[in-house]
C-alpha positions as a Markdown table, in Angstrom:
| # | Residue | x | y | z |
|---|---|---|---|---|
| 1 | Met | 0.0 | 0.0 | 0.0 |
| 2 | Thr | 1.3 | 3.5 | -0.8 |
| 3 | Trp | 0.9 | 6.4 | 1.6 |
| 4 | Ser | 0.6 | 9.0 | -1.1 |
| 5 | Asn | -2.5 | 10.8 | -2.1 |
| 6 | Val | -3.9 | 10.9 | 1.4 |
| 7 | Pro | -4.1 | 14.3 | 3.1 |
| 8 | Gly | -2.2 | 14.5 | 6.3 |
| 9 | Gly | 0.0 | 11.5 | 5.9 |
| 10 | Pro | 0.0 | 8.4 | 8.1 |
| 11 | Pro | -0.6 | 8.9 | 11.8 |
| 12 | Gln | 2.7 | 8.9 | 13.6 |
| 13 | Ser | 3.6 | 8.1 | 17.2 |
| 14 | Ser | 5.2 | 10.9 | 19.1 |
| 15 | Pro | 8.3 | 10.2 | 21.2 |
| 16 | Ser | 6.6 | 11.9 | 24.2 |
| 17 | Gly | 3.2 | 10.2 | 24.1 |
| 18 | Pro | 1.5 | 7.0 | 23.1 |
| 19 | Gly | 1.0 | 6.1 | 19.4 |
| 20 | Pro | -2.2 | 6.3 | 17.4 |
| 21 | Ser | -4.9 | 3.9 | 18.2 |
| 22 | Asp | -5.6 | 0.9 | 16.0 |
| 23 | Ala | -9.0 | 2.5 | 15.0 |
| 24 | Gln | -7.3 | 5.7 | 13.9 |
| 25 | Arg | -4.7 | 3.8 | 11.9 |
| 26 | Ala | -7.3 | 1.6 | 10.2 |
| 27 | Ala | -9.5 | 4.6 | 9.4 |
| 28 | Trp | -6.5 | 6.3 | 7.8 |
| 29 | Glu | -5.5 | 3.2 | 5.8 |
| 30 | Arg | -8.9 | 2.9 | 4.3 |
| 31 | Gly | -8.1 | 6.2 | 2.5 |
| 32 | Gly | -4.8 | 4.9 | 1.1 |
| 33 | Thr | -4.5 | 3.9 | -2.5 |
| 34 | Thr | -2.6 | 1.4 | -4.6 |
| 35 | Leu | -2.1 | 0.8 | -8.3 |
| 36 | Phe | -3.7 | -2.6 | -7.9 |
| 37 | Pro | -6.8 | -2.2 | -5.7 |
| 38 | Pro | -8.7 | -5.4 | -5.0 |
| 39 | Gly | -11.9 | -4.2 | -6.7 |
| 40 | Lys | -10.0 | -3.5 | -10.0 |
| 41 | Leu | -7.8 | -6.6 | -10.1 |
| 42 | Ala | -9.7 | -8.1 | -13.1 |
| 43 | Asp | -9.3 | -4.8 | -15.0 |
| 44 | Arg | -5.5 | -4.8 | -14.4 |
| 45 | Ile | -5.1 | -8.4 | -15.3 |
| 46 | Ser | -7.1 | -8.1 | -18.5 |
| 47 | Thr | -5.1 | -5.0 | -19.4 |
| 48 | Val | -1.8 | -6.7 | -18.8 |
| 49 | Leu | -2.8 | -9.7 | -20.8 |
| 50 | Leu | -4.0 | -7.7 | -23.8 |
| 51 | Leu | -0.8 | -5.6 | -23.7 |
| 52 | Ala | 1.3 | -8.8 | -23.6 |
| 53 | Phe | -0.6 | -10.4 | -26.4 |
| 54 | Gly | -0.1 | -7.3 | -28.5 |
| 55 | Ala | 3.6 | -7.3 | -27.8 |
| 56 | Val | 3.9 | -11.0 | -28.7 |
| 57 | Met | 1.9 | -10.4 | -31.9 |
| 58 | Thr | 4.3 | -7.5 | -32.8 |
| 59 | Ile | 7.4 | -9.7 | -32.2 |
| 60 | Val | 6.0 | -12.6 | -34.3 |
| 61 | Thr | 5.0 | -10.1 | -37.1 |
| 62 | Ala | 8.6 | -8.7 | -37.1 |
| 63 | Val | 10.2 | -12.1 | -37.3 |
| 64 | Val | 7.8 | -13.3 | -40.1 |
| 65 | Gly | 8.2 | -10.0 | -41.9 |
| 66 | Ile | 11.9 | -10.1 | -41.9 |
| 67 | Ile | 12.0 | -13.7 | -43.1 |
| 68 | Ala | 9.4 | -12.9 | -45.9 |
| 69 | Val | 11.3 | -9.9 | -47.1 |
| 70 | Ile | 14.6 | -11.8 | -47.2 |
| 71 | Ser | 13.1 | -14.7 | -49.1 |
| 72 | Val | 11.2 | -12.6 | -51.6 |
| 73 | Thr | 13.9 | -10.0 | -52.3 |
| 74 | Ala | 16.5 | -12.8 | -52.9 |
| 75 | Ser | 14.9 | -13.5 | -56.3 |
| 76 | Cys | 13.9 | -9.9 | -57.0 |
| 77 | Asp | 15.8 | -8.0 | -59.6 |
| 78 | Thr | 15.1 | -5.5 | -62.4 |
| 79 | Ala | 15.0 | -8.3 | -65.0 |
| 80 | Thr | 11.9 | -9.8 | -63.4 |
| 81 | Gly | 10.4 | -6.3 | -63.0 |
| 82 | Cys | 10.0 | -6.3 | -59.3 |
| 83 | Ser | 11.1 | -3.8 | -56.7 |
| 84 | Pro | 11.7 | -4.7 | -53.0 |
| 85 | Gly | 10.2 | -1.3 | -51.9 |
| 86 | Ala | 6.7 | -2.5 | -51.6 |
| 87 | Tyr | 7.7 | -5.6 | -49.7 |
| 88 | Ile | 9.7 | -3.6 | -47.3 |
| 89 | Gly | 6.9 | -1.0 | -47.1 |
| 90 | Gly | 4.3 | -3.6 | -46.2 |
| 91 | Thr | 6.5 | -5.1 | -43.5 |
| 92 | Ala | 7.3 | -1.6 | -42.2 |
| 93 | Ile | 3.6 | -0.8 | -42.0 |
| 94 | Ala | 2.8 | -4.0 | -40.2 |
| 95 | Val | 5.7 | -4.0 | -37.7 |
| 96 | Gly | 6.1 | -0.3 | -37.2 |
| 97 | Gly | 2.4 | 0.5 | -36.9 |
| 98 | Ser | 1.9 | -2.3 | -34.4 |
| 99 | Phe | 4.8 | -1.1 | -32.4 |
| 100 | Val | 3.7 | 2.5 | -32.3 |
| 101 | Ile | 0.1 | 1.5 | -31.4 |
| 102 | Gly | 1.5 | -0.8 | -28.7 |
| 103 | Val | 3.6 | 2.0 | -27.1 |
| 104 | Ala | 0.7 | 4.5 | -27.2 |
| 105 | Thr | -1.6 | 1.9 | -25.7 |
| 106 | Leu | 0.9 | 1.2 | -22.9 |
| 107 | Val | 1.2 | 4.9 | -22.1 |
| 108 | Leu | -2.5 | 5.5 | -22.1 |
| 109 | Ala | -3.2 | 2.4 | -19.9 |
| 110 | Ile | -0.6 | 3.4 | -17.4 |
| 111 | Gly | -2.1 | 6.9 | -17.4 |
| 112 | Ala | -5.5 | 5.4 | -16.7 |
| 113 | Trp | -4.0 | 3.4 | -13.8 |
| 114 | Ile | -2.5 | 6.5 | -12.3 |
| 115 | Arg | -5.8 | 8.3 | -12.5 |
| 116 | Arg | -7.5 | 5.2 | -11.0 |
| 117 | Arg | -9.7 | 4.7 | -14.1 |
| 118 | Ser | -10.6 | 1.5 | -15.9 |
| 119 | Ser | -8.0 | 0.6 | -18.5 |
| 120 | Trp | -9.0 | -2.7 | -20.1 |
| 121 | Trp | -10.9 | -1.0 | -22.9 |
| 122 | Ile | -7.8 | 1.0 | -23.9 |
| 123 | Ala | -5.8 | -2.2 | -24.2 |
| 124 | Ala | -8.6 | -3.8 | -26.2 |
| 125 | Val | -8.8 | -0.9 | -28.6 |
| 126 | Gly | -5.0 | -1.0 | -29.0 |
| 127 | Phe | -5.1 | -4.7 | -29.7 |
| 128 | Val | -7.7 | -4.4 | -32.3 |
| 129 | Leu | -5.9 | -1.5 | -34.0 |
| 130 | Ala | -2.7 | -3.5 | -34.0 |
| 131 | Ile | -4.5 | -6.3 | -35.8 |
| 132 | Val | -5.9 | -3.9 | -38.3 |
| 133 | Val | -2.4 | -2.4 | -39.0 |
| 134 | Ile | -0.8 | -5.8 | -39.3 |
| 135 | Thr | -3.5 | -6.8 | -41.7 |
| 136 | Trp | -3.0 | -3.6 | -43.7 |
| 137 | Gly | 0.7 | -4.3 | -44.0 |
| 138 | Gly | 0.0 | -7.8 | -45.1 |
| 139 | Val | -2.3 | -6.6 | -47.8 |
| 140 | Val | 0.4 | -4.2 | -49.1 |
| 141 | Phe | 2.9 | -7.0 | -49.0 |
| 142 | Ala | 0.6 | -9.4 | -50.8 |
| 143 | Gly | -0.3 | -6.8 | -53.4 |
| 144 | Ala | 3.4 | -6.4 | -54.1 |
| 145 | Ala | 3.8 | -10.1 | -54.5 |
| 146 | Asp | 0.8 | -10.3 | -56.8 |
| 147 | Ser | 1.9 | -7.5 | -59.0 |
| 148 | Ala | 5.4 | -9.0 | -59.3 |
| 149 | Ser | 4.0 | -12.4 | -60.3 |
| 150 | Gly | 1.3 | -10.9 | -62.5 |
| 151 | Ser | 3.9 | -8.9 | -64.5 |
| 152 | Ser | 5.5 | -12.0 | -65.8 |
| 153 | Ser | 4.3 | -13.0 | -69.2 |
| 154 | Val | 2.8 | -16.4 | -69.6 |
| 155 | Ser | 1.8 | -17.3 | -73.1 |
| 156 | Ser | -0.6 | -20.0 | -73.9 |
| 157 | Thr | -0.7 | -21.4 | -77.4 |
| 158 | Ala | -4.0 | -23.0 | -78.2 |
């Protein structure tokens, strides 16, 4: 328990007299606050879990994105008519956007904790936005892959 945010501070015993009674101390402690009050424990747990899932999702996206960019750009050259820019751009949108949203969500959730407000919904919105940004980056990456494979000429003689 923290002793901040309670006017007057904790009751102290004076060297010349007896200390505060247990009733006074208990009454003062009821006014104390913590970052994890018992009534909001489910809110804090769900917020932490959503933030953790978002962080893991960002790390997995980064690893998959790096591997995909390396494998696709290895066979990409001007003779085939492809440019690695769209591949790198799609990966950057997915990983960078998810990271920025994660940091913003973390800051807002901690701000809500400090103000003693509910924070699970902030983490939920951040998680959904991270999924949207990762999907958007995947669509950009897939569009680059489709345009590179669609530009090759395939002739069919019938």
